[in-house]
Biopython code that builds the backbone (N, CA, C, O; Angstrom):
import numpy as np
from Bio.PDB.StructureBuilder import StructureBuilder

atoms = [
    (1, "MET", "N", (163.803, 0.731, 136.251)),
    (1, "MET", "CA", (164.342, 1.963, 135.794)),
    (1, "MET", "C", (165.807, 1.881, 134.920)),
    (1, "MET", "O", (166.855, 1.441, 135.393)),
    (2, "ALA", "N", (165.637, 2.402, 133.553)),
    (2, "ALA", "CA", (166.753, 2.360, 132.636)),
    (2, "ALA", "C", (167.839, 3.482, 133.131)),
    (2, "ALA", "O", (167.484, 4.648, 133.303)),
    (3, "THR", "N", (169.037, 3.099, 133.323)),
    (3, "THR", "CA", (170.068, 3.998, 133.584)),
    (3, "THR", "C", (171.174, 3.725, 132.540)),
    (3, "THR", "O", (171.626, 2.603, 132.309)),
    (4, "HIS", "N", (171.544, 4.813, 131.963)),
    (4, "HIS", "CA", (172.506, 4.671, 130.874)),
    (4, "HIS", "C", (173.750, 5.776, 131.074)),
    (4, "HIS", "O", (173.730, 6.511, 132.061)),
    (5, "THR", "N", (174.685, 5.848, 130.228)),
    (5, "THR", "CA", (175.794, 6.803, 130.506)),
    (5, "THR", "C", (175.954, 7.243, 128.867)),
    (5, "THR", "O", (175.674, 6.563, 127.880)),
    (6, "LYS", "N", (176.450, 8.488, 128.927)),
    (6, "LYS", "CA", (176.545, 9.435, 127.732)),
    (6, "LYS", "C", (177.451, 10.454, 127.844)),
    (6, "LYS", "O", (177.377, 11.181, 128.834)),
    (7, "SER", "N", (178.319, 10.650, 126.989)),
    (7, "SER", "CA", (179.192, 11.849, 126.850)),
    (7, "SER", "C", (178.205, 13.083, 126.851)),
    (7, "SER", "O", (177.123, 13.179, 126.272)),
    (8, "ILE", "N", (178.802, 13.930, 127.586)),
    (8, "ILE", "CA", (178.170, 15.209, 127.729)),
    (8, "ILE", "C", (178.175, 16.009, 126.479)),
    (8, "ILE", "O", (177.320, 16.875, 126.297)),
    (9, "ARG", "N", (179.080, 15.761, 125.635)),
    (9, "ARG", "CA", (179.160, 16.249, 124.284)),
    (9, "ARG", "C", (178.456, 15.855, 123.139)),
    (9, "ARG", "O", (178.482, 16.364, 122.019)),
    (10, "GLU", "N", (177.739, 14.760, 123.604)),
    (10, "GLU", "CA", (176.708, 14.217, 122.657)),
    (10, "GLU", "C", (175.341, 15.041, 122.650)),
    (10, "GLU", "O", (174.950, 15.595, 123.677)),
    (11, "LYS", "N", (174.741, 15.089, 121.638)),
    (11, "LYS", "CA", (173.444, 15.954, 121.521)),
    (11, "LYS", "C", (172.341, 15.158, 122.592)),
    (11, "LYS", "O", (172.275, 13.930, 122.649)),
    (12, "PRO", "N", (171.587, 15.977, 123.333)),
    (12, "PRO", "CA", (170.511, 15.510, 124.001)),
    (12, "PRO", "C", (169.595, 14.674, 123.172)),
    (12, "PRO", "O", (169.610, 14.909, 121.963)),
    (13, "ALA", "N", (168.821, 13.762, 123.600)),
    (13, "ALA", "CA", (167.739, 13.129, 123.209)),
    (13, "ALA", "C", (166.812, 12.848, 123.777)),
    (13, "ALA", "O", (167.071, 12.481, 124.923)),
    (14, "ARG", "N", (165.370, 12.835, 123.419)),
    (14, "ARG", "CA", (164.431, 12.361, 124.132)),
    (14, "ARG", "C", (164.276, 11.103, 125.079)),
    (14, "ARG", "O", (163.591, 10.998, 126.096)),
    (15, "SER", "N", (165.135, 10.141, 124.440)),
    (15, "SER", "CA", (165.442, 8.712, 125.136)),
    (15, "SER", "C", (166.176, 8.906, 126.079)),
    (15, "SER", "O", (166.169, 7.911, 126.804)),
    (16, "ASP", "N", (167.076, 10.002, 126.599)),
    (16, "ASP", "CA", (168.001, 10.138, 127.566)),
    (16, "ASP", "C", (167.137, 10.155, 128.881)),
    (16, "ASP", "O", (167.671, 9.910, 129.963)),
    (17, "GLY", "N", (165.718, 10.463, 128.771)),
    (17, "GLY", "CA", (165.173, 10.765, 130.129)),
    (17, "GLY", "C", (165.886, 11.848, 130.886)),
    (17, "GLY", "O", (166.494, 12.769, 130.340)),
    (18, "ARG", "N", (165.766, 11.671, 132.219)),
    (18, "ARG", "CA", (166.522, 12.734, 133.048)),
    (18, "ARG", "C", (168.105, 12.732, 132.818)),
    (18, "ARG", "O", (168.805, 11.727, 132.947)),
    (19, "ARG", "N", (168.510, 13.841, 132.504)),
    (19, "ARG", "CA", (170.117, 13.863, 132.378)),
    (19, "ARG", "C", (170.792, 14.393, 133.675)),
    (19, "ARG", "O", (170.390, 15.380, 134.291)),
    (20, "ILE", "N", (171.679, 13.760, 133.962)),
    (20, "ILE", "CA", (172.397, 14.228, 135.474)),
    (20, "ILE", "C", (173.982, 14.102, 135.138)),
    (20, "ILE", "O", (174.496, 13.053, 134.751)),
    (21, "LEU", "N", (174.578, 15.137, 135.310)),
    (21, "LEU", "CA", (175.934, 15.194, 135.042)),
    (21, "LEU", "C", (176.478, 14.958, 136.284)),
    (21, "LEU", "O", (176.188, 15.652, 137.259)),
    (22, "VAL", "N", (177.423, 13.817, 136.333)),
    (22, "VAL", "CA", (178.177, 13.191, 137.571)),
    (22, "VAL", "C", (179.800, 13.530, 137.356)),
    (22, "VAL", "O", (180.601, 12.596, 137.311)),
    (23, "ASP", "N", (180.199, 14.784, 137.239)),
    (23, "ASP", "CA", (181.358, 15.038, 137.381)),
    (23, "ASP", "C", (181.448, 16.337, 138.066)),
    (23, "ASP", "O", (180.627, 17.233, 137.874)),
    (24, "ARG", "N", (182.524, 16.440, 138.924)),
    (24, "ARG", "CA", (182.903, 17.531, 139.822)),
    (24, "ARG", "C", (183.255, 18.798, 139.299)),
    (24, "ARG", "O", (183.001, 19.792, 139.979)),
    (25, "LEU", "N", (183.877, 18.933, 138.038)),
    (25, "LEU", "CA", (183.993, 20.049, 137.184)),
    (25, "LEU", "C", (183.250, 19.991, 135.930)),
    (25, "LEU", "O", (183.020, 18.989, 135.254)),
    (26, "TRP", "N", (182.845, 21.407, 135.671)),
    (26, "TRP", "CA", (182.180, 21.598, 134.412)),
    (26, "TRP", "C", (182.870, 21.497, 133.252)),
    (26, "TRP", "O", (183.826, 22.264, 133.133)),
    (27, "PRO", "N", (182.626, 20.725, 132.337)),
    (27, "PRO", "CA", (183.240, 20.543, 131.214)),
    (27, "PRO", "C", (183.438, 21.881, 130.220)),
    (27, "PRO", "O", (182.548, 22.662, 129.884)),
    (28, "ARG", "N", (184.797, 21.924, 129.859)),
    (28, "ARG", "CA", (185.328, 23.022, 129.434)),
    (28, "ARG", "C", (184.323, 23.232, 127.967)),
    (28, "ARG", "O", (183.746, 22.244, 127.512)),
    (29, "GLY", "N", (184.194, 24.471, 127.356)),
    (29, "GLY", "CA", (183.744, 24.830, 126.298)),
    (29, "GLY", "C", (182.203, 24.363, 126.085)),
    (29, "GLY", "O", (181.726, 24.209, 124.961)),
    (30, "LEU", "N", (181.591, 24.188, 127.099)),
    (30, "LEU", "CA", (180.212, 23.843, 127.030)),
    (30, "LEU", "C", (179.293, 24.682, 128.008)),
    (30, "LEU", "O", (179.471, 24.877, 129.211)),
    (31, "SER", "N", (178.320, 25.107, 127.237)),
    (31, "SER", "CA", (177.273, 26.083, 127.933)),
    (31, "SER", "C", (176.230, 25.093, 128.440)),
    (31, "SER", "O", (175.930, 24.004, 127.950)),
    (32, "LYS", "N", (175.708, 25.733, 129.591)),
    (32, "LYS", "CA", (174.777, 24.773, 130.566)),
    (32, "LYS", "C", (173.430, 24.919, 129.579)),
    (32, "LYS", "O", (172.561, 24.093, 129.855)),
    (33, "GLU", "N", (173.183, 25.612, 128.737)),
    (33, "GLU", "CA", (172.057, 25.532, 128.033)),
    (33, "GLU", "C", (172.160, 24.412, 126.801)),
    (33, "GLU", "O", (171.274, 23.654, 126.407)),
    (34, "LYS", "N", (173.251, 24.526, 126.419)),
    (34, "LYS", "CA", (173.472, 23.396, 125.346)),
    (34, "LYS", "C", (173.413, 21.933, 125.746)),
    (34, "LYS", "O", (172.997, 21.029, 125.022)),
    (35, "VAL", "N", (173.827, 21.818, 126.852)),
    (35, "VAL", "CA", (173.812, 20.277, 127.397)),
    (35, "VAL", "C", (172.536, 19.813, 128.139)),
    (35, "VAL", "O", (172.169, 18.659, 128.361)),
    (36, "ALA", "N", (171.956, 20.963, 128.465)),
    (36, "ALA", "CA", (170.251, 20.610, 128.743)),
    (36, "ALA", "C", (170.421, 19.312, 129.957)),
    (36, "ALA", "O", (169.986, 18.169, 129.811)),
    (37, "ILE", "N", (171.025, 19.733, 130.929)),
    (37, "ILE", "CA", (171.166, 18.543, 132.131)),
    (37, "ILE", "C", (169.855, 19.104, 133.132)),
    (37, "ILE", "O", (169.500, 20.281, 133.193)),
    (38, "ASP", "N", (169.279, 18.035, 133.840)),
    (38, "ASP", "CA", (168.431, 18.071, 134.911)),
    (38, "ASP", "C", (168.880, 18.457, 136.223)),
    (38, "ASP", "O", (168.282, 19.184, 137.016)),
    (39, "PHE", "N", (170.114, 17.834, 136.382)),
    (39, "PHE", "CA", (170.824, 18.058, 137.689)),
    (39, "PHE", "C", (172.326, 17.826, 137.442)),
    (39, "PHE", "O", (172.806, 17.036, 136.629)),
    (40, "TRP", "N", (173.004, 18.668, 138.302)),
    (40, "TRP", "CA", (174.526, 18.381, 138.281)),
    (40, "TRP", "C", (174.757, 17.823, 139.648)),
    (40, "TRP", "O", (174.504, 18.470, 140.665)),
    (41, "ALA", "N", (175.293, 16.489, 139.656)),
    (41, "ALA", "CA", (175.523, 15.723, 141.002)),
    (41, "ALA", "C", (176.994, 15.721, 141.248)),
    (41, "ALA", "O", (177.635, 14.685, 141.422)),
    (42, "ARG", "N", (177.531, 16.978, 141.256)),
    (42, "ARG", "CA", (178.977, 16.867, 141.692)),
    (42, "ARG", "C", (179.345, 16.369, 142.957)),
    (42, "ARG", "O", (180.496, 15.986, 143.167)),
    (43, "ASP", "N", (178.343, 16.339, 143.936)),
    (43, "ASP", "CA", (178.606, 15.855, 145.449)),
    (43, "ASP", "C", (178.970, 13.979, 145.277)),
    (43, "ASP", "O", (179.529, 13.318, 146.153)),
    (44, "VAL", "N", (178.535, 13.491, 144.079)),
    (44, "VAL", "CA", (178.710, 11.990, 144.145)),
    (44, "VAL", "C", (179.760, 11.837, 142.959)),
    (44, "VAL", "O", (179.853, 10.712, 142.466)),
    (45, "ALA", "N", (180.591, 12.893, 142.433)),
    (45, "ALA", "CA", (181.657, 12.718, 141.465)),
    (45, "ALA", "C", (182.946, 12.277, 142.419)),
    (45, "ALA", "O", (183.072, 12.590, 143.602)),
    (46, "PRO", "N", (183.777, 11.562, 141.716)),
    (46, "PRO", "CA", (185.138, 11.118, 142.526)),
    (46, "PRO", "C", (185.674, 12.404, 143.021)),
    (46, "PRO", "O", (185.498, 13.462, 142.417)),
    (47, "SER", "N", (186.356, 12.296, 144.172)),
    (47, "SER", "CA", (187.023, 13.493, 144.853)),
    (47, "SER", "C", (188.090, 14.023, 143.911)),
    (47, "SER", "O", (188.439, 13.268, 143.003)),
    (48, "ASN", "N", (188.657, 15.226, 144.006)),
    (48, "ASN", "CA", (189.684, 15.848, 143.146)),
    (48, "ASN", "C", (190.941, 14.832, 143.351)),
    (48, "ASN", "O", (191.550, 14.439, 142.356)),
    (49, "GLU", "N", (191.244, 14.497, 144.393)),
    (49, "GLU", "CA", (192.452, 13.544, 144.636)),
    (49, "GLU", "C", (192.253, 12.337, 143.795)),
    (49, "GLU", "O", (193.088, 11.951, 142.977)),
    (50, "LEU", "N", (191.018, 11.703, 144.047)),
    (50, "LEU", "CA", (190.945, 10.397, 143.140)),
    (50, "LEU", "C", (190.942, 10.455, 141.842)),
    (50, "LEU", "O", (191.395, 9.582, 141.102)),
    (51, "ARG", "N", (190.297, 11.753, 141.417)),
    (51, "ARG", "CA", (190.257, 12.206, 140.161)),
    (51, "ARG", "C", (191.673, 12.252, 139.245)),
    (51, "ARG", "O", (191.902, 11.762, 138.139)),
    (52, "LYS", "N", (192.482, 12.994, 140.101)),
    (52, "LYS", "CA", (193.814, 13.264, 139.510)),
    (52, "LYS", "C", (194.640, 12.015, 139.677)),
    (52, "LYS", "O", (195.446, 11.747, 138.786)),
    (53, "TRP", "N", (194.530, 11.245, 140.691)),
    (53, "TRP", "CA", (195.270, 9.926, 140.863)),
    (53, "TRP", "C", (194.973, 9.061, 139.591)),
    (53, "TRP", "O", (195.909, 8.662, 138.899)),
    (54, "TYR", "N", (193.725, 8.784, 139.296)),
    (54, "TYR", "CA", (193.096, 7.951, 138.181)),
    (54, "TYR", "C", (193.896, 8.402, 136.882)),
    (54, "TYR", "O", (194.728, 7.747, 136.253)),
    (55, "SER", "N", (193.516, 9.453, 136.687)),
    (55, "SER", "CA", (194.054, 10.158, 135.295)),
    (55, "SER", "C", (193.715, 9.069, 134.207)),
    (55, "SER", "O", (194.553, 8.786, 133.350)),
    (56, "HIS", "N", (192.621, 8.530, 134.244)),
    (56, "HIS", "CA", (191.941, 7.661, 133.255)),
    (56, "HIS", "C", (193.064, 6.595, 132.616)),
    (56, "HIS", "O", (193.100, 6.238, 131.438)),
    (57, "ASP", "N", (193.907, 6.206, 133.612)),
    (57, "ASP", "CA", (194.978, 5.221, 133.345)),
    (57, "ASP", "C", (194.065, 3.743, 133.314)),
    (57, "ASP", "O", (193.499, 3.404, 134.353)),
    (58, "PRO", "N", (193.978, 3.079, 132.357)),
    (58, "PRO", "CA", (193.248, 1.729, 132.415)),
    (58, "PRO", "C", (193.994, 0.814, 133.452)),
    (58, "PRO", "O", (193.366, -0.127, 133.937)),
    (59, "ALA", "N", (194.861, 0.962, 133.695)),
    (59, "ALA", "CA", (195.722, -0.348, 134.424)),
    (59, "ALA", "C", (195.376, 0.069, 135.854)),
    (59, "ALA", "O", (195.525, -0.789, 136.724)),
    (60, "LYS", "N", (194.855, 1.493, 136.266)),
    (60, "LYS", "CA", (194.270, 1.885, 137.524)),
    (60, "LYS", "C", (192.769, 1.545, 137.711)),
    (60, "LYS", "O", (192.277, 1.634, 138.836)),
    (61, "TRP", "N", (192.031, 1.162, 136.653)),
    (61, "TRP", "CA", (190.625, 0.906, 136.688)),
    (61, "TRP", "C", (190.018, 0.296, 137.971)),
    (61, "TRP", "O", (189.242, 0.950, 138.667)),
    (62, "ASP", "N", (190.359, -0.882, 138.252)),
    (62, "ASP", "CA", (189.876, -1.846, 139.351)),
    (62, "ASP", "C", (190.057, -1.034, 140.778)),
    (62, "ASP", "O", (189.192, -1.015, 141.655)),
    (63, "GLU", "N", (191.372, -0.347, 140.857)),
    (63, "GLU", "CA", (191.697, 0.325, 142.244)),
    (63, "GLU", "C", (190.729, 1.644, 142.110)),
    (63, "GLU", "O", (190.084, 2.011, 143.092)),
    (64, "PHE", "N", (190.655, 2.303, 140.928)),
    (64, "PHE", "CA", (189.726, 3.433, 140.943)),
    (64, "PHE", "C", (188.479, 3.142, 141.454)),
    (64, "PHE", "O", (187.961, 3.870, 142.301)),
    (65, "ARG", "N", (187.912, 2.085, 140.996)),
    (65, "ARG", "CA", (186.464, 1.543, 141.387)),
    (65, "ARG", "C", (186.227, 1.366, 142.742)),
    (65, "ARG", "O", (185.215, 1.852, 143.246)),
    (66, "ARG", "N", (187.239, 0.565, 143.573)),
    (66, "ARG", "CA", (187.413, 0.274, 144.770)),
    (66, "ARG", "C", (187.357, 1.561, 145.557)),
    (66, "ARG", "O", (186.502, 1.717, 146.429)),
    (67, "ARG", "N", (188.321, 2.557, 145.242)),
    (67, "ARG", "CA", (188.234, 3.865, 146.067)),
    (67, "ARG", "C", (186.965, 4.515, 145.815)),
    (67, "ARG", "O", (186.273, 4.900, 146.758)),
    (68, "TYR", "N", (186.587, 4.674, 144.535)),
    (68, "TYR", "CA", (185.305, 5.476, 144.264)),
    (68, "TYR", "C", (184.128, 4.945, 145.117)),
    (68, "TYR", "O", (183.370, 5.728, 145.689)),
    (69, "PHE", "N", (183.993, 3.661, 145.188)),
    (69, "PHE", "CA", (182.725, 3.096, 145.700)),
    (69, "PHE", "C", (183.022, 3.200, 147.417)),
    (69, "PHE", "O", (182.030, 3.199, 148.146)),
    (70, "ALA", "N", (184.211, 3.278, 147.957)),
    (70, "ALA", "CA", (184.430, 3.688, 149.296)),
    (70, "ALA", "C", (183.930, 5.000, 149.529)),
    (70, "ALA", "O", (183.151, 5.162, 150.468)),
    (71, "GLU", "N", (184.293, 6.044, 148.748)),
    (71, "GLU", "CA", (183.691, 7.335, 148.729)),
    (71, "GLU", "C", (182.220, 7.435, 148.884)),
    (71, "GLU", "O", (181.646, 7.867, 149.884)),
    (72, "LEU", "N", (181.587, 6.932, 147.648)),
    (72, "LEU", "CA", (180.291, 6.718, 147.499)),
    (72, "LEU", "C", (179.570, 6.149, 148.744)),
    (72, "LEU", "O", (178.513, 6.685, 149.076)),
    (73, "ASP", "N", (180.041, 5.136, 149.441)),
    (73, "ASP", "CA", (179.702, 4.424, 150.713)),
    (73, "ASP", "C", (179.546, 5.629, 151.883)),
    (73, "ASP", "O", (178.566, 5.812, 152.605)),
    (74, "ALA", "N", (180.667, 6.314, 151.860)),
    (74, "ALA", "CA", (180.821, 7.173, 152.948)),
    (74, "ALA", "C", (180.047, 8.539, 152.733)),
    (74, "ALA", "O", (180.123, 9.418, 153.592)),
    (75, "ASN", "N", (179.342, 8.700, 151.645)),
    (75, "ASN", "CA", (178.534, 9.907, 151.098)),
    (75, "ASN", "C", (176.847, 9.684, 151.033)),
    (75, "ASN", "O", (176.199, 9.991, 150.032)),
    (76, "GLU", "N", (176.339, 9.196, 152.064)),
    (76, "GLU", "CA", (174.889, 8.843, 152.111)),
    (76, "GLU", "C", (174.036, 10.129, 151.912)),
    (76, "GLU", "O", (172.949, 9.974, 151.356)),
    (77, "GLU", "N", (174.340, 11.176, 152.238)),
    (77, "GLU", "CA", (173.586, 12.404, 151.727)),
    (77, "GLU", "C", (173.746, 12.670, 150.383)),
    (77, "GLU", "O", (172.728, 13.059, 149.810)),
    (78, "GLY", "N", (174.817, 12.557, 149.686)),
    (78, "GLY", "CA", (175.096, 12.808, 148.139)),
    (78, "GLY", "C", (174.375, 11.762, 147.462)),
    (78, "GLY", "O", (173.777, 12.006, 146.414)),
    (79, "MET", "N", (174.386, 10.520, 148.023)),
    (79, "MET", "CA", (173.675, 9.354, 147.227)),
    (79, "MET", "C", (172.347, 9.514, 147.472)),
    (79, "MET", "O", (171.589, 9.125, 146.584)),
    (80, "ALA", "N", (171.830, 10.034, 148.546)),
    (80, "ALA", "CA", (170.391, 10.196, 148.664)),
    (80, "ALA", "C", (169.792, 11.343, 147.720)),
    (80, "ALA", "O", (168.707, 11.218, 147.152)),
    (81, "GLU", "N", (170.481, 12.296, 147.630)),
    (81, "GLU", "CA", (170.051, 13.410, 146.797)),
    (81, "GLU", "C", (170.124, 12.988, 145.120)),
    (81, "GLU", "O", (169.317, 13.410, 144.292)),
    (82, "LEU", "N", (171.065, 12.229, 144.867)),
    (82, "LEU", "CA", (171.150, 11.443, 143.476)),
    (82, "LEU", "C", (170.053, 10.809, 143.143)),
    (82, "LEU", "O", (169.456, 10.997, 142.082)),
    (83, "ARG", "N", (169.707, 10.002, 144.040)),
    (83, "ARG", "CA", (168.371, 9.071, 144.020)),
    (83, "ARG", "C", (167.392, 9.872, 143.726)),
    (83, "ARG", "O", (166.761, 9.701, 142.683)),
    (84, "SER", "N", (167.107, 10.842, 144.556)),
    (84, "SER", "CA", (165.712, 11.597, 144.502)),
    (84, "SER", "C", (165.746, 12.304, 143.320)),
    (84, "SER", "O", (164.631, 12.551, 142.861)),
    (85, "HIS", "N", (166.861, 12.776, 142.575)),
    (85, "HIS", "CA", (166.682, 13.358, 141.210)),
    (85, "HIS", "C", (166.645, 12.264, 140.113)),
    (85, "HIS", "O", (166.308, 12.565, 138.968)),
    (86, "MET", "N", (166.942, 11.166, 140.406)),
    (86, "MET", "CA", (167.009, 10.097, 139.463)),
    (86, "MET", "C", (165.496, 9.777, 138.966)),
    (86, "MET", "O", (165.173, 9.555, 137.799)),
    (87, "GLY", "N", (164.613, 9.800, 140.123)),
    (87, "GLY", "CA", (163.137, 9.661, 139.986)),
    (87, "GLY", "C", (162.940, 8.248, 139.315)),
    (87, "GLY", "O", (163.782, 7.374, 139.523)),
    (88, "LYS", "N", (161.859, 8.007, 138.524)),
    (88, "LYS", "CA", (161.437, 6.987, 137.883)),
    (88, "LYS", "C", (161.630, 7.095, 136.318)),
    (88, "LYS", "O", (161.554, 8.136, 135.664)),
    (89, "GLY", "N", (161.883, 5.874, 135.857)),
    (89, "GLY", "CA", (161.880, 6.141, 134.196)),
    (89, "GLY", "C", (163.459, 6.300, 133.877)),
    (89, "GLY", "O", (164.350, 6.086, 134.699)),
    (90, "ALA", "N", (163.619, 6.657, 132.722)),
    (90, "ALA", "CA", (164.923, 6.644, 131.952)),
    (90, "ALA", "C", (165.820, 7.915, 132.636)),
    (90, "ALA", "O", (165.383, 9.046, 132.848)),
    (91, "VAL", "N", (167.038, 7.478, 132.893)),
    (91, "VAL", "CA", (168.152, 8.240, 133.215)),
    (91, "VAL", "C", (169.433, 8.245, 132.668)),
    (91, "VAL", "O", (170.015, 7.176, 132.481)),
    (92, "THR", "N", (169.952, 9.326, 132.383)),
    (92, "THR", "CA", (171.412, 9.321, 131.759)),
    (92, "THR", "C", (172.269, 9.879, 132.463)),
    (92, "THR", "O", (172.110, 11.068, 132.737)),
    (93, "LEU", "N", (173.349, 9.203, 132.920)),
    (93, "LEU", "CA", (174.403, 9.737, 133.511)),
    (93, "LEU", "C", (175.436, 10.399, 132.849)),
    (93, "LEU", "O", (176.168, 9.657, 132.193)),
    (94, "LEU", "N", (175.731, 11.725, 132.837)),
    (94, "LEU", "CA", (176.799, 12.228, 131.710)),
    (94, "LEU", "C", (177.978, 12.431, 132.405)),
    (94, "LEU", "O", (178.068, 12.636, 133.616)),
    (95, "PHE", "N", (178.839, 12.370, 131.638)),
    (95, "PHE", "CA", (180.312, 12.444, 131.863)),
    (95, "PHE", "C", (181.055, 13.228, 130.991)),
    (95, "PHE", "O", (180.754, 13.240, 129.797)),
    (96, "GLY", "N", (182.098, 13.963, 131.470)),
    (96, "GLY", "CA", (182.834, 14.850, 130.579)),
    (96, "GLY", "C", (184.198, 14.377, 129.934)),
    (96, "GLY", "O", (184.885, 14.985, 129.112)),
    (97, "SER", "N", (184.445, 12.989, 130.582)),
    (97, "SER", "CA", (185.618, 12.358, 129.926)),
    (97, "SER", "C", (185.478, 12.026, 128.490)),
    (97, "SER", "O", (184.436, 11.753, 127.895)),
    (98, "ARG", "N", (186.787, 12.096, 127.983)),
    (98, "ARG", "CA", (186.903, 11.628, 126.577)),
    (98, "ARG", "C", (186.697, 10.060, 126.433)),
    (98, "ARG", "O", (186.285, 9.560, 125.386)),
    (99, "GLU", "N", (187.011, 9.333, 127.553)),
    (99, "GLU", "CA", (187.299, 7.994, 127.795)),
    (99, "GLU", "C", (185.553, 7.452, 127.737)),
    (99, "GLU", "O", (184.799, 7.758, 128.661)),
    (100, "ALA", "N", (185.156, 6.785, 126.765)),
    (100, "ALA", "CA", (183.888, 6.346, 126.897)),
    (100, "ALA", "C", (183.474, 5.113, 127.668)),
    (100, "ALA", "O", (182.299, 4.936, 127.992)),
    (101, "ARG", "N", (184.384, 4.311, 127.943)),
    (101, "ARG", "CA", (184.186, 3.158, 128.709)),
    (101, "ARG", "C", (184.517, 3.100, 130.027)),
    (101, "ARG", "O", (183.701, 2.600, 130.801)),
    (102, "LEU", "N", (185.751, 3.592, 130.511)),
    (102, "LEU", "CA", (186.162, 3.522, 131.804)),
    (102, "LEU", "C", (186.064, 5.023, 132.622)),
    (102, "LEU", "O", (186.985, 5.820, 132.801)),
    (103, "ASN", "N", (184.849, 5.122, 132.994)),
    (103, "ASN", "CA", (184.735, 6.550, 133.438)),
    (103, "ASN", "C", (183.764, 6.466, 134.712)),
    (103, "ASN", "O", (183.115, 5.468, 135.023)),
    (104, "ASN", "N", (183.781, 7.726, 135.411)),
    (104, "ASN", "CA", (183.133, 7.503, 136.607)),
    (104, "ASN", "C", (181.603, 7.200, 136.448)),
    (104, "ASN", "O", (181.066, 6.480, 137.290)),
    (105, "ALA", "N", (180.946, 7.667, 135.508)),
    (105, "ALA", "CA", (179.616, 7.438, 135.221)),
    (105, "ALA", "C", (179.368, 5.954, 135.095)),
    (105, "ALA", "O", (178.418, 5.443, 135.689)),
    (106, "THR", "N", (180.242, 5.199, 134.294)),
    (106, "THR", "CA", (180.208, 3.925, 134.185)),
    (106, "THR", "C", (180.152, 3.164, 135.867)),
    (106, "THR", "O", (179.276, 2.430, 136.326)),
    (107, "ALA", "N", (181.238, 3.586, 136.426)),
    (107, "ALA", "CA", (181.724, 3.088, 137.721)),
    (107, "ALA", "C", (180.189, 3.270, 138.419)),
    (107, "ALA", "O", (179.578, 2.295, 138.857)),
    (108, "LEU", "N", (179.703, 4.513, 138.459)),
    (108, "LEU", "CA", (178.513, 4.685, 139.304)),
    (108, "LEU", "C", (177.264, 3.952, 139.099)),
    (108, "LEU", "O", (176.540, 3.673, 140.055)),
    (109, "ILE", "N", (176.950, 3.596, 137.780)),
    (109, "ILE", "CA", (176.129, 2.779, 137.435)),
    (109, "ILE", "C", (176.200, 1.303, 137.995)),
    (109, "ILE", "O", (175.291, 0.556, 138.358)),
    (110, "GLU", "N", (177.382, 1.145, 137.956)),
    (110, "GLU", "CA", (177.846, -0.395, 138.383)),
    (110, "GLU", "C", (177.481, -0.310, 140.054)),
    (110, "GLU", "O", (176.933, -1.237, 140.652)),
    (111, "TYR", "N", (177.834, 0.800, 140.605)),
    (111, "TYR", "CA", (177.696, 0.915, 142.163)),
    (111, "TYR", "C", (176.272, 0.994, 142.377)),
    (111, "TYR", "O", (175.864, 0.311, 143.316)),
    (112, "LEU", "N", (175.448, 1.637, 141.757)),
    (112, "LEU", "CA", (173.890, 1.806, 141.840)),
    (112, "LEU", "C", (173.323, 0.317, 141.843)),
    (112, "LEU", "O", (172.640, -0.159, 142.750)),
    (113, "LYS", "N", (173.723, -0.346, 140.667)),
    (113, "LYS", "CA", (172.955, -1.618, 140.430)),
    (113, "LYS", "C", (173.393, -2.683, 141.556)),
    (113, "LYS", "O", (172.588, -3.528, 141.950)),
    (114, "ALA", "N", (174.661, -2.607, 142.038)),
    (114, "ALA", "CA", (175.253, -3.681, 143.132)),
    (114, "ALA", "C", (174.522, -3.198, 144.504)),
    (114, "ALA", "O", (174.436, -4.024, 145.412)),
    (115, "ARG", "N", (174.022, -1.960, 144.677)),
    (115, "ARG", "CA", (173.275, -1.616, 145.983)),
    (115, "ARG", "C", (171.944, -1.230, 145.855)),
    (115, "ARG", "O", (171.579, -0.243, 146.494)),
    (116, "ARG", "N", (171.094, -1.864, 145.099)),
    (116, "ARG", "CA", (169.740, -1.582, 144.884)),
    (116, "ARG", "C", (169.008, -2.046, 146.109)),
    (116, "ARG", "O", (167.786, -1.916, 146.185)),
]
sb = StructureBuilder()
sb.init_structure("model")
sb.init_model(0)
sb.init_chain("A")
sb.init_seg("    ")
for serial, (resi, resn, name, xyz) in enumerate(atoms, 1):
    if name == "N":
        sb.init_residue(resn, " ", resi, " ")
    sb.init_atom(name, np.array(xyz, "f"), 0.0, 1.0, " ", f" {name:<3s}", serial, name[0])
structure = sb.get_structure()
């Protein structure tokens, strides 16, 4: 299964496969029709406390990942729901952050690969 990340602000493409938003909050200024998501996995997004603590500070990336993975480990139901919506084939995890590299979608892919 090919899993990629993409900013929700980028245009949908056929190559995206299933498009899953992995943020707790809906991105400002975007309509649900425009972004064309298949599923909004807000239950596997970082908690509000973790999201606010991290604040996209690159110096906190390693600790963010550690804390986020612990949240995911404790969220069996949310992870099962995410996996059921991922299905087979291409999947694109969408993020709302303006940070293209150090974001929760990137961390989530790392988590999924490590726990296959």
